[in-house]
N, C-alpha and C positions, 0 to 999 in steps of 0.2 A: 314484620314491621311493627314498631311499638312507639308510643309517645311517653316520654318521661319528663318530669318537671323539676325545675331548679328555682330557688329564690335566694336572696342575698345571704341569709343565715340558716335556711332550712326550716322545716316545720314537721310536726308529727313524728313519725318514725324515720324521716329523712331517707326513705327508700327511693323517692322519685316516682312512686306509683300513681300519685295524684297530686293536685294542687295542695291538698291538706297535708300531704306527706312529702312535700318537696325536699329534694336534696339541697345541701348548701353548695354555694358556688365553688368552694375549695375542692369539692369532689367531682368537678365537671368532667374530667377525663373518664372516670369510671362510669359516669352516667352516659357519656357518649358511647362507650363500649357496650353498655347495657342496652342502649337503644338499637344498636346493630344496623346493618346495611338497610337502607331505606327508611330508617327510623327518624324521629324528630325529638329534639331536645327543646323544650319550651321554657324560656326564661321569664320569670314574673317581671312585668314591666311597671307595675304600679304598687310595689311593696318597698319602695325606697331604692337608693342608689347602691350599686355594688362597689364597695370601697376597697376592693382587693388591690394591694400594692405589690403582691408577688406574682410571678409568672404562672400561667396556666398552660401546661403542655397538653396537646391533643394528639393521641396516637390512633384513635379509632377512625374508621372510614365510612363513607356512604351515608352520612348523617346531615340533616339540616338543623342548624342551631338558630332559633328565631325567638321572638318575644311577643307575648300577648298580655292583655289586661285580665282582671278577674272575670269580666263578663265574656271573655273569649274573643274580643275584638283585637285587632292587631295593635301592638304597642311598641315602645322603644325602651330597651334596657340601657340604663345609664351607668357607666363605669367611671369612677373617680380614682385617679392615681396619685402618685407622690411628687409629681413635678410642681415646682412653685407656680402659683397662679399667674404672677407677672414675671415670668422667667427672664433672667438676664444672664449673659455670659459669665461663667465662673460658678454658677449654681449647678446642682446635680441635674442630669438630664431627665431623670424620672424612671419609673419602672417600665419594663416590658410586660405586656398583658398576655395575649394569646401567642403561643409558640406551637407551630404546626410541624409535627415530626415527619421524618421520612416514611413514606407509605401510607400516610393519612390522606388517601385519595377520595375524590368525589364528595368533598365537603361543601356545604353551603352555610355561610355566616351572613346574617341579615338582621336589620332592625336594631341597631345598636348606636350608642352615642358615647364617645370617649372624651373625657375631660381631664386635663392636667396629667398627661401620660407620656412617658418617654417614647415607646413604640407600641402602637395599638396591636398590630398583627405582624408577626415575623415567622416566615417559613424557614425551618432550620435543616431540612433535608429534601431530597427529591420527592415531589408529589405530582399528581395528575388531576386535572379537572377540578379546579378550585374556583368557587364563586364567592365574591364579597360584594354585597349590595345593600342599598338603603341604609347608609351609615352617615354619621356626623362625627367630627373630631374638632375639639377646641384646645389649643395650646398643647401641641405635641412636638417631639423632636422629629419623628417620622410617623406617618399613618401606617404605611405598609412597606415592608422590605423582605427580601429573601437573603439570608446570611447564615452560613453553616454554623453548627455548634457541635461540640464533642468530636467524635471521630469521623463525622461526615466529611466527604471530599467535595461534594457539590450540593446545592439546594436548588436545582433546576425545577421550574414549574412548567409542565407541559399541558397547556389548556388553562387559561386564567381569564376570568371575567371580573372586572371591577366596575360597578355600575351604580349610579345614583348616590354619589358620595360628595360631601361638602367638608372641606378641611379649612378651618379658620385659625391661623396662627401656627406656623411650623418654623423651626430653626434650621433644619437640615434638608428634608425632602417631604413632599406629600407621598410620593411613590418612588421606590428604588427597586430596579430589577436587574439581575445579573446572572452569571453562569450561562447555560444554554437555554434559558427560558424562552418559550415559543408558543405560538398560537394564542395571542393575547388580544382581548378587546377591552379597552378602557373607554367608558361611555358615560356621558352626563356626570362629569366630575369637575369640581372646582377646588383649586388649591390656592389660598391666599396666605402667603407667609406673614402678612401684616408687618413686614420688615423686622421680624425678629432677627437680631443682629449678633454677630460674633461667633457663630457656629460655622467654621470655615466651609467655603464652597457650597453655599445654599443653592438648591436646585428644586424646582417644583417636581419635575419628573427626571429621573436619571436612569439611563439604560447603559449597561456595561457588558464587557466580555463578548459573547456571541449571541446575545439576545436577538431574536429575529421573529418575523411575521407578527408585527404588532400594529393594531389599528387604534387610533385615537379618534373619537367622534364626540363632538360637543364637549370638549375639555378646555378649561380655562386655568392658566397658571400665571400668578402675578405676585409682584412685590418681593422677590427674593433679592437679598442684598448682603454684601460683606463689606462693611465700612473699614477702610484702612487709611494710612497717611495719603496725602494728596500726591505724593511722588510714587505711590505704589499702584498696582493694578487691582481694581475692585472686581470681585467675582459676584455671581448671582444670576442664574439663568432660569428662564421659564421651563423650557424643555431642553434636555441635554442628552446626547447619545454619543458614545465613544466609538473609536475605530474598532472594527470587528463586528459591530451590530449591522443588521441588514433587513431589508424588506419592511420598511416603516411607512405607515400611511397616516396622514393627518387630514381629517375632514371636519370643517366647521370648528376649528380650534382657535384659541386666543392666547397670546402671550402679551402681558401688559405690565409696565412699571418695574421691570427687572434691571438690576444695575449693569449687567453685562449683556448677554445675548437673550433675546426673546426666544429664539430657536437656535441653539448651538449644536449643530448636527454634523457629526463625522461619519455617519452611517453610509453604507452603499445601498442603492436602489430605494430611493425615498420619493414619495409623492405628497405634495401639499395640494389640497382642494379647498378653496374658499377659506383659507387661513387668514387670520388677522394678527398683526404684530404692531404694537404701538407703545411709545413711551419707554422703550428699552434703550440701553446704551447703543447697541447695534441690533436692529430688529431681527434680521436674519443673518446668522453667522454660520456659513456653510462650508464644510471641508470635504465632504464625501463625493464619490463618483456616482453618476447616474441619478441626479437629483432633478426632479421636475416639479415646478410650481405652476399651478393653474388657478385662474380666477381668484387670486389672493391679493391682499392689501398690506402695505406698509405705511404707517402713519406716524409722523412727529416723533422721531427718535429723540432721546434725551440722555445726555451724559450726566449721570448723577454725581460722579466723582471719580478720582483717580486718573490714571494715565490712558484709559481707553479712548478710542475715537468715537465720534457720533455718526452713525450711518444707517442707511436703510438695508442694503445688502452688502455683506462682506464675504468674499470667496477666498479661501486659503489655498496654498500650493497643493496641486493635485486635485482640487475640486473640479467637478464637471456639472454645471448648473444650467438648466434651461427654464426660462420664465415665460409663461404664456398667458396672454389676456389678463394681465394683472395691473395694479395701479399703485403708485407710490406718491404720497402727499406729505408736504412739510413746508413750513414757512420759516424754519430755523436756519440761520446763517452758518452755523458750525457743522452742518450735515454734509457728508459725502454720500450721494445717493447710491452709486455703484462703485465699490472698492474691490478690485480684483488684484490679489497679491500672489499671482503665480498659477492660477487655475484657468478654467474656461467658463465664460459667462456669455450666454446667448439669449437675446430677448426676441419675443414674437408678439406683436400686437399689444405692447405694454406701454401705458401712459404714465407720465411723470409730471408732477407739479412741485416746483422747488422755489426757494427764496432767491431773489436777486442777490448775487454775491456768494451763494452756496455753490459747492462743487458738484457737478453732475457725475463725473467719472474720475476714477484713478485706476490706471491700468486698462488693459484691453477689454472692450465690450463690443460684441457684434449684434447686429439687428436693431440698433437704436436709431430711430429716425427723429429728425428735428421737428417734424410735424406732430410728434407725440409728446413734445416737451413744452410746458408752459412755465413761465416765470411769474412770481407774485411778489408783492411788497414784503419785506422781511418783518418778522414779529419777534425779534430777539434771537439769541443764540439757539433757543429751542422754542417750539410753539406747542408743546405737548399739553393737552388737557384731556383727562380721562373721558372716554365715550362709552356708550352702551355696547355690549357684546353683539355680534351678528345674530340674526334670528334663526339660524339653522338652515339657511339656504332658501331656495325658491318655493319650497313646500312640495308635498307629495303630489297633489293633483296636477299642476302643470308639468312637473318633471316626469311623472309616471305616464301621463297621457302622451307626452312627447316621445318617450322611449317606446311605448306600445305602438304608436303610429309608425315609428321607424321600423319596428319589427314586423308589424302587420302589413305595412304598405299603404299607399294612398287609397282612399275610398272605403276604408274599414273604420266604422265608427267605434269609438271607445267611450262615448258619453254614457253608455249604459253599463259602464264598468261595475258599478255598485248595485247589486240587487239584494244582497243579504249582508248583515253586519252583526258582529258581536264584540263586546269589550268587557274586560274583567276587572281592571283596576282604575279607580277614579280618584287617584291620590294627587300628589303635588305635580308641579311642572316637570315634564320629562317622564312621567309615569308611563309604563308600558301598557299597551292595550292589545287585545287579540281581535283581528278583523277577519271577516269571511267575505271573499269576493267571488263573483261568478259572472260569466258573460254567455256568449252563444253556446259554448261547448266546454264541458269540464272533462279533463282527461286525467285519470289517476296514473301513478307510476306503473302499477301492475297491468292496467289495461293497455297502455301504449308506452312502453319503456323507450321506444325509439324517438319519442316526441320530446326529448330533453333538449331540444334546440332553443336557441334564442335567449338563453339565460345570460344575465349580465354579470360579468366578472369585474367588479368595480375596483378591487385592490390588487389582484394578482397574488395575494398572499393569504388566501383563506385556508381554513383547516382542511386537511386531507379527508376526503370522503364526506364532507358536509356541504350543504348549501343553506345558508342562514340569512335571514333578514331581521331587522329590528325596526318597528314602526313606533313612534312615540308621539304622544299628544297630551295636552293638559286640559282638554275639553271633551265634552260628550259629542259623539259623532252620530248623526242620524241621516244625513243626505250626502250625495257626492260633493255638494258645495262646501260642506263642513270639512272636507279633506284639505282645503287650502291651509297652508301653514304647518302641515305635518311633514316632518322630514323623514326620508327613507334611506336606509343603507342596505345595499345589496352586496352579498358576498357569495361567491360560488366556487366550488372546488375545481381546480384545474384538472382533476382526475375525471370529471364528467366528460362525456363524449362531445367533441366539437362538430356538431351537425349543422346543416343549413338552417338559417333563421326562419323557421316557419311556425314557431310556437314560443310562448313566453311563460316562464315559471314564476309563480307567486307562492310564497309560504306565509301563513299568518301565524302570529304568536311568537313571542320571544323564545329563543332556544328551540326552534323547530328544525330538527335535523333530518336530512335525507339518510335513509337506512338502505344501503345497497343490497343487503342480504334479503330484506323483506319487500323491497320495492315500494316503500311508502315513506311518508313523512311523519315522524313521531311528535307528539305534543303540539299539534297544530293542524290547520287545514292546508291542502295544496290544490292548486288549480293550474292547468296549462291553458293559456288563452291562445287559440290558433285560428 
């Protein structure tokens, strides 16, 4: 493993051997290859912007590309492209920056800020295990996409993490995934189109072909629009997934202010948990089969323009949707709360508030009780006013305690859950931390491999052979009480044995993976609470 250095124009002998001899950014790929598997390429973060307007193709594997300041502290490398600062339709889209070639596996790209760029990151061939994190992008056509180039037939990504990313101003997509891309976690990401208009079919996230096993957690997509004549259909979705995609999970996600669908989902096997959709033409536009929505909210849909209807939930022909313990609120008279155009729509314990004069249903809806419906005075055709995003759920402490009590049974105290603790990143909101937990008994994989019981499979679509969790916080944690407000996501492999619930698995640290061959958890601590 080696560390090599890059700066905007290079310095010294430009070999990359030290900061004083940093290579120029134009030679990035040769430097990646020089770093080798397990190596690190360090971009100078405080020596000016990288004004590269040509593409940088990466063919090397197993390398982390990061950025630091002269003093060695973590920094952000700024890349300035060729897209017009105040882009409008008809102007050039701008340059592509990073192009990741087939076989460039196990790459990590982090600590970068893209400004005025056509596409920041494009995967052009099949790759595995790609991580993109701690990024910002301002005024791009797309932040991330996979699209073939040259003689490649596919650009499938098997294992993708996009984390801690903020995109402000996009005309096409924040993220576009296609081919057979699979095992994807998109976490702590915000994409605001800022209503960049005229680049047809703007969508915050677009999933196509047979993309599958995708988890969205704490992801916000807003303000995608395609302005057309009043007699035409206006596009613009927050989250869009085409037929053929499957196993999609939304947790603590937000779609807001999009001209068409907040969530326009044709996928099969979809779960929404604690989703919010507000101020979109149709908050939830659902076409796929086996779609389950739990503990979610639709609020104040707004028809921005064109021929679309204004509604909370729209179900297309062939759709099969079950909504559980959710709520829909709106004082707009133009709203159709539940519009079923040939599918199946079933409600369980779901509450509705709607304006007097608004339509509650169009088409068949089962499970809707009059006691769950309240009418309110109207506030115009739409009552949309932007509101804060959800806070990420009920927090780790109450949810985890509840889960543990369910597993351990009554009479087993979990208030002493936290005895030891460690954390490593004290950065911005949503930064990841490593925590160490222990209780009455610690059981390692090697000591008691049969005690893999009681794990929580939250999505049903986790990576084969892995059990991972991500815990996030924006504050220092010192006591159990401090855990309130921290969200937790549990993912467990369906390949793990389905044993009686007598123990509970916790892994600490982001990217802590269960290693079946070695019987341990790598890059983190593991405890079984029994």
